[in-house]
Residue, then its C-alpha position, 0 to 999 in steps of 0.5 A: m755181469n755185463p749189463d749189455s748181456e743181461m739186457t740182451n738176455s732179458e729182451n730175448t727171453p720173451i721172444s724165445f717164449i713166444s717163438q716156442k708157443m707159435e711152433t706148438l700151434q703149427v701143423p707139423d711138417n710130416t714126412l708122410v704125404c697125403q694127396y687129400f691133406k693140404d695146409g692142415k685141412l682135408y682137400f677133396n676136389e669134386p665137380k658138381l653132379r648137375a643132374e638137371s642137365h640129364d635129358i630124362i631128368a630135364e624132361k621130368l623137371l619140365a613136367y613137374r613145373k607144368y604140374r605145379a603150375s596147375v596146382e597153383k591155380e587151384d582155388n583152395i591152394t592157399y588152405n591145402t597142404v602141398e605134398i610132392p607126388p610119388i611120381y616126382l620123388d625120383l626127380i627130387a632124388a636126382l637133384v638132391q644127390d651129391s649136394e653139400e648144402p644145408l637142408t634149408v639152403l638146398s630146399s630153397r634152391l630146388d624150390d626156385l629150380l622147380s618153380p614154373f614161370l611167374r609162380n604164385e609167390f603166396v604159396a611158394n613156401k608151401f612147396e619149399y616145405a614139401i620139398q624139405k619133407a621129400v628130401k628127408k624122406i628119400a635122402y640122408k647126409a653122409n660124412y666123408g673124411l676123418t671117421e668118427e671112430v678114429y676121431a674118438t681115439i684122438e685127444h680133442t676139444a670139439p665134440k664133433i669132427p671139425w669142419h676142416l677134416h670132413i665133407s658132407r654130401w646128401e645121399v639118396r637112399n635108393i638110387q635105383v629110381l634114377p636112370p641107369d647111366l646116372q646110377q653108374i656115375i653116382g656109384l663111381r663118385r661114392e667110391n671115390r669119396q669112400q676111397m678118399t675117406n680110407v686114405f685120409t683116415g689111414f694117413i691121420q692114424n699113422l701120425s704120432s699122437t702129438e701130430r694128430s692132436v695138433i691137426v684136430n685141435t688147430k682152429h681154421r677160418r673158413s675162407p671168406v668169399s670175396h665180392k668178385e667171387l660172389e659176383d662171378i657166382r651170380i653171373k654164372q647162375v644168371v648165365e646158366l638160368e638164361q641157358r636153361k630158359k633158351e634150351e626150354e624155349e628151343k625145345k618148346a619151339q621144336n615141339e610146336a613145329k613138330r605138332l604143326l607139321e603133324e597137324e598139316k600132314k593129318r589135314q593133307r591126309e584128310e583132304e586126300k581122303r575127302v578127294r578120293d571119297e568124292e571121286k569114288r562118289v562121282r564114279d559110283e553116281e556115273k555108274r548108277k546113271r549108266e546102269d539106269e540109262k541101260k535099264k531104260k533102253a532095255q525096257v523101251k526095246k522090250k516094249k517095241k518088241e511087244 
C-alpha cells in the first residue's frame, strides 16, 4: 500500500465524518417555499398597533392620568389597595392588544405610559400591580405559527414549541369595548395572523418527517441587539415621548384658549345684558317721571277749575 495514499485516507476520514455531521445539522433546502419561513425560522413582519395614538384612546389616557393624579394625592393611599376602575378597563384593553411583551414588561411599560407628570414614586408599584391584575382579567396570551397539534406529531426534544417557530400576542377577550374602527383593524390583524398560522403549519406538515424533525430540533440563537440598535430604540422612545408631551401641551393650550374665549363671550353677553337692563331701567324711570309729572299737572288743572 502506498504510504502517501494511506496518510491521505487517514487525514480525509475525520474530515468526511465531520462534514457528514454538519450536513445533518443543517435545515434542508426544500423545494417547497413558504413566505413565512426564512433561515429555518418563522418570519412574520407586523407593524405595531399603537392604539394610544387613536383619538378616543388618547383622550381617555389623559382622563386616566388626571384620575390617577387625584388618587395619588389621597392621604391614605400608602395603605389602600389600588384597582383599575371598570370605566378605564377599555383603555387598558386597547393598550394591551397585540403586545408581544411578557406580563411584567408589559405592565411596567403601561404603568409608565399611564402615569401622570411627577407621579408619586412611593405608590407606583401599587398601580403597576393593579395593571397586571387588569391585564390578566381582560386579555390572554395567544400563540400563532406552528400549532400544538402538529408539533405533537413531530419527533421533538423540547416540551414546548421552540421560540423560532411561533409568535405570541396579547388578545383582548372582548374587543366590543373598543372604538369601532379600532375593532375592525384588530379583526384584520387577527385574520392575518391566523392565515399565517394556517399557511406555515401546512408548509411544515407537507415536509418529510426528517425535514420536520430537523426544523423543530435545530437550535437557534436569538439575535442579540447591538448597542447602536439599543441607542436607536432609546432615542426613538424619547422622541415619541416628547412628541406626545408636545401634543398634550398643544391640546391643553387649545382647550385653555377655548375656555378663555368662552369666558370672554360670556362676559360680553353679561355686560350687554347689564347695559340693556340699565337702559330699560332708565327708560322706565323716565317714563314713570313723565307719568308722575302728567298726573301732577292734571291735579293742578283740576284744582284751578274747582
